[in-house]
N, C-alpha and C positions, 0 to 999 in steps of 0.2 A: 657615262650614263648607266651601262649596265652594272658597275659597280655599285652606284648609290642605290639602286633597286635592289641589288643582292643585300646589301647592308640593311636597308629598310626591312627586307624580308627576313633577314635573321633575327633583327631586333624584334620584329613582331613574333617569330618563333620563340625566341627567349622569354618574350613577355607571357605569351601563351603558357609555356612550360612552367614558368614561375607561378603563375596562377592557378594551374592544375596541381600542381605541387603543393601550394598552401591549402587549396580545396581539399586535398587527400589527408593532409596534416590534421585540418579541422574535423573532418569526418572521424578520423581515427581517435583524437581526442574526446569527441561526443561520445563516441561507442565505448570507450574506456570508462568515460563518466557515466554512461547507462550501466555498464557492468558492474562498477563500484556500487551504484545505488542498488541494483538487483540483489546483489550480495549482502548489503545492509539490511535490505528489506526481509531478506530470508532469514537472515541472522536473528532480527526482532520477533519473526513470526517463530522461529524455532525456540526462542526464549519464553515466548508467550505460550506455547505448547507445553513447554517443561514446567511452567508455573501451573499450568491448568492441571497437570497430573498430582501436584500437591494441595491444590487450593479446591478441588471441584470432586465431586463423587463420579463414579463411572457413568450413572444414569444422566446427570447432569451434563458430562461431557458427550454423552451420545446425543443430548438434546442440543446441544451447542454445535455438534457436527451436522445435525440435520438442518440446522438455521444456515450454517456455512454453505450447504448444497444450493440453499435457495437465495440467500443474499451474503455473499463472503464478507462485504464491508461492515454489515451489522453483526456478524460474529465476532469480527475483530475488535468492533467496538465494545461488545460485550466482555470480551476477554480483557481488554484494556481496563474497563469498569472494575472487574472483579480483582484485578491486580492492583487497581488504586484503592479499593474498599480494604483489602488486606495491608496495603502500606499505609493507610491511614489507621488502622488498628480497629476497624469497624467488622473486620471478619476474621473471627479467631479460631474459628472451626472450619473443617471440611465443609464447603456449600453442598447442600443436598439439592434434588431436584425440585422440590417445593420451593425451597428459597430462590432457586433460579427462576422458577416461574414467577415469583412475586416480583424479583428484579425485573424480569421481562414484561411485567403489565405495569410498573412504575415508569419503565423506559416507553413503552408503546405509545403512540398517540391514539388516544381513545376515540373511537368511531361512535360509542354508544352515546356519549355525551353531547352528540350533535343533535340538535335538533331543528325541525323544519316548522316554519310557521307559514300559515296560509292566510293570506290578505283577502 
């Protein structure tokens, strides 16, 4: 009787140990994947920043940096758009601040065009 209880207890312990080991292995794999993704995102960001030095004037880079302080996602989108314009051949010279302003206006959702009708 005692030996069957000991065997059952040992089996339960072994099952619990195996479950904990699997859980730890899964967590380690998830953490490794997250680190790889973070490194890839950082590499993409560094590549975009390097491209901005060649494609955009210092004033325009300053404007993009100011936008990045408010909305980092929008700044990344703007950088990607500039790189796409260059790769498509639509941007042959260094983009100055005025050209960037025009690009920003074309991308922004115009609030001025909204009209209110009273009934």
